[in-house]
C-alpha positions in Angstrom: -16.3 -48.1 135.3 -12.9 -47.8 133.7 -12.8 -47.0 130.0 -10.3 -46.3 127.3 -9.7 -42.8 128.6 -8.9 -43.9 132.1 -5.1 -43.6 132.6 -3.2 -46.4 134.4 0.0 -45.9 136.3 2.2 -48.5 137.9 4.2 -47.5 141.0 7.0 -49.7 142.5 7.9 -48.7 146.1 11.5 -49.7 146.9 13.3 -49.3 150.2 17.0 -49.8 150.7 16.8 -50.5 154.4 15.2 -53.9 155.3 15.7 -55.7 158.5 15.9 -59.1 156.7 17.7 -58.1 153.5 19.3 -54.7 153.3 19.7 -53.3 149.8 17.3 -55.8 148.4 16.2 -53.8 145.3 19.8 -53.7 144.2 20.4 -57.4 144.5 22.1 -58.9 141.4 20.0 -61.4 139.5 21.9 -62.7 136.4 23.5 -59.4 135.7 20.6 -57.0 136.5 19.3 -55.5 139.7 16.1 -56.9 141.1 14.4 -53.5 140.7 15.3 -53.5 137.0 13.6 -56.9 136.6 10.4 -55.7 138.2 10.5 -52.5 136.2 10.8 -54.4 132.9 7.9 -56.7 133.8 5.8 -53.6 134.6 6.6 -52.0 131.2 5.2 -55.1 129.5 1.7 -54.4 130.7 -0.3 -53.0 127.8 -2.0 -49.6 128.0 -0.1 -48.3 131.0 0.7 -44.6 130.9 3.8 -44.6 133.0 5.8 -46.8 135.4 7.6 -45.2 138.4 9.9 -46.5 141.1 9.4 -44.7 144.4 12.2 -44.6 146.9 13.9 -42.6 149.6 17.4 -43.7 148.8 19.8 -42.1 146.3 21.4 -45.5 145.5 18.1 -46.9 144.2 17.4 -43.6 142.3 20.8 -43.9 140.6 20.2 -47.5 139.6 16.8 -46.8 138.1 18.2 -43.9 136.1 21.0 -46.0 134.9 18.6 -48.3 133.0 16.4 -45.4 131.8 13.6 -45.8 134.3 11.4 -43.2 135.9 12.2 -42.7 139.6 10.6 -40.3 142.1 12.2 -39.6 145.5 9.8 -39.6 148.4 9.8 -39.0 152.1 11.9 -41.4 154.3 9.2 -41.2 156.9 6.6 -43.5 155.2 5.8 -46.7 157.0 4.6 -48.5 153.9 4.4 -48.5 150.1 0.9 -47.2 150.0 1.8 -44.0 151.8 4.7 -43.5 149.4 2.3 -43.9 146.5 -0.1 -41.4 148.0 2.7 -38.8 148.2 3.6 -39.5 144.6 0.1 -39.1 143.1 -0.3 -35.8 145.0 3.1 -34.6 143.8 2.5 -35.6 140.2 -1.2 -34.6 140.4 -2.3 -37.9 138.8 -5.7 -39.5 138.6 -6.9 -42.8 137.2 -6.1 -46.4 138.2 -3.0 -46.8 140.3 -1.1 -50.1 140.6 1.0 -50.8 143.7 3.6 -53.4 142.5 6.0 -54.9 145.1 9.6 -54.3 144.3 10.6 -57.8 145.4 8.6 -59.7 142.7 11.1 -59.9 139.9 9.1 -62.6 138.0 5.7 -60.9 138.3 3.5 -62.0 135.4 2.4 -58.9 133.4 -0.8 -60.8 132.5 -1.8 -60.9 136.1 -1.5 -57.1 136.4 -3.5 -56.8 133.2 -6.2 -59.1 134.7 -6.4 -57.0 137.8 -6.7 -53.8 135.8 -9.5 -55.4 133.7 -11.7 -55.8 136.9 -12.4 -52.0 136.7 -14.1 -52.6 133.3 -16.8 -54.9 134.7 -17.7 -53.1 138.0 -16.7 -50.4 140.4 -14.3 -52.0 142.9 -12.5 -49.6 145.2 -9.4 -51.9 145.5 -8.4 -55.1 143.5 -5.8 -57.6 144.6 -5.0 -61.3 143.9 -4.5 -64.7 145.5 -3.7 -68.3 144.7 -4.2 -71.7 146.2 -2.1 -72.8 149.1 -0.9 -76.4 148.4 1.5 -77.2 151.2 1.1 -77.2 155.0 4.5 -75.5 155.2 3.0 -72.4 153.4 -0.3 -72.7 155.4 1.4 -72.3 158.7 4.1 -69.8 157.7 3.4 -66.5 159.4 5.3 -64.7 156.6 2.6 -65.9 154.1 -0.6 -63.9 154.3 -3.8 -65.8 153.9 -7.1 -64.4 152.6 -10.7 -65.4 153.0 -13.2 -64.3 150.4 -16.9 -64.2 149.8 -18.6 -66.2 147.1 -18.4 -63.0 145.0 -14.6 -62.8 145.5 -14.7 -59.9 147.9 -12.3 -60.0 150.8 -13.6 -61.0 154.3 -10.3 -60.9 156.1 -6.5 -61.2 155.7 -4.4 -63.0 158.3 -0.9 -64.4 159.0 -2.7 -67.3 160.7 -4.3 -70.2 158.8 -7.9 -69.3 158.4 -10.5 -70.9 158.6 -9.3 -72.9 161.6 -10.7 -76.3 162.4 -11.8 -76.8 166.0 -11.8 -80.6 165.9 -9.1 -81.6 163.4 -5.3 -81.8 163.9 -3.2 -79.3 162.0 -1.9 -81.8 159.6 -5.5 -82.4 158.2 -6.6 -78.8 157.7 -5.2 -78.5 154.2 -7.2 -81.5 153.0 -10.5 -80.4 154.3 -11.0 -76.9 152.8 -9.4 -74.5 150.3 -6.8 -72.0 151.6 -5.6 -69.0 149.6 -2.3 -67.1 149.7 -2.5 -63.3 149.2 -0.3 -61.9 146.4 0.8 -58.5 147.4 -0.2 -56.4 144.4 -3.0 -53.8 144.5 -4.9 -51.7 142.1 -6.8 -48.6 143.4 -8.7 -45.7 141.9 -6.8 -42.6 142.7 -9.7 -41.2 144.8 -9.6 -44.3 146.9 -5.9 -43.8 147.7 -6.7 -40.2 148.7 -9.4 -41.5 151.1 -7.0 -44.0 152.5 -4.6 -41.1 153.3 -7.1 -39.8 155.9 -7.5 -43.2 157.7 -5.7 -43.8 161.1 -4.0 -47.1 161.9 -6.4 -49.7 163.4 -6.1 -52.4 166.1 -6.4 -55.2 163.6 -3.8 -53.7 161.3 -1.4 -53.3 164.3 -2.0 -56.8 165.6 -1.4 -58.6 162.2 1.0 -55.9 160.8 -1.1 -55.8 157.7 -2.0 -52.3 156.4 -4.9 -53.7 154.2 -6.9 -54.5 157.4 -7.2 -50.8 158.0 -9.1 -50.5 154.7 -11.4 -53.4 155.6 -12.0 -52.0 159.1 -13.1 -48.7 157.5 -15.6 -50.5 155.2 -13.7 -50.4 152.0 -14.5 -53.2 149.5 -11.5 -55.2 148.2 -12.0 -57.6 145.2 -9.6 -60.5 145.2 -9.2 -62.5 142.0 -7.9 -66.0 141.9 -4.8 -66.7 139.7 -2.6 -69.6 138.9 0.5 -67.4 139.1 2.9 -68.7 141.7 4.3 -65.7 143.5 8.1 -65.8 144.1 8.9 -62.8 146.3 12.4 -62.1 147.5 12.2 -61.8 151.3 15.7 -63.2 152.1 19.0 -63.2 150.3 18.7 -67.0 149.7 15.4 -66.4 147.8 17.5 -65.0 144.9 18.6 -68.6 144.2 14.9 -69.6 143.7 14.4 -66.8 141.2 17.5 -67.7 139.3 16.4 -71.4 139.1 13.1 -70.4 137.6 14.7 -68.1 135.1 17.0 -70.8 133.9 14.4 -73.6 133.9 11.9 -71.4 132.0 14.7 -70.1 129.7 13.7 -66.5 130.1 16.4 -65.3 127.8 15.0 -61.9 126.8 15.3 -60.7 130.4 18.9 -61.7 130.9 21.5 -59.1 130.4 24.3 -60.6 128.3 
């Protein structure tokens, strides 16, 4: 179990190149870059040793340094954020609980990260993540929204871009009203030794089919705990998503985060 001596680190992988929104981490949100918003949220989580941005682009490195953040340059050859974090913990020789925080979640709730970390105090999960209820058919059938199915003990059975479970005898429009569906929130907590074990795993058929790296972990027998949260994830996938974030900031009057 985790205890008061277990160190916690938050890593924020950030790429400049993106097929759908190039330069996304540097997108301006009310006077600050998106990566600064994410970084500030991460620093609000109590009892975290350090927060690092991991990138392979000097423009992101310069931006992080401009607001006083920690940034580590990593290889441009990584296919995903997990591999970037594995390189970082090896380079920095870190051990403890490692948080993989997506760099496109500018409104991430620090209390959610705290809740995920607290799971290591009650048992010995290898990996912890989160999900929330899907409430619209639009989200349910959106391939960009990853769904998760869990056991009664909140362990992950499967992740999919498809709506699961599927009803054999009901039309699509009735699925949402006949069972509970959950949307995966892309934040993970690992023990450092789990990440090192992941570094030895080869890509799997399920991972390649769904384009979801977490299926590699499941296929290799790793246990993933998935806690339920009311937090409504607002990730920035496209440039027009910035407007959604701005609307939330204004409606919730999040003044402390707005650079005057």
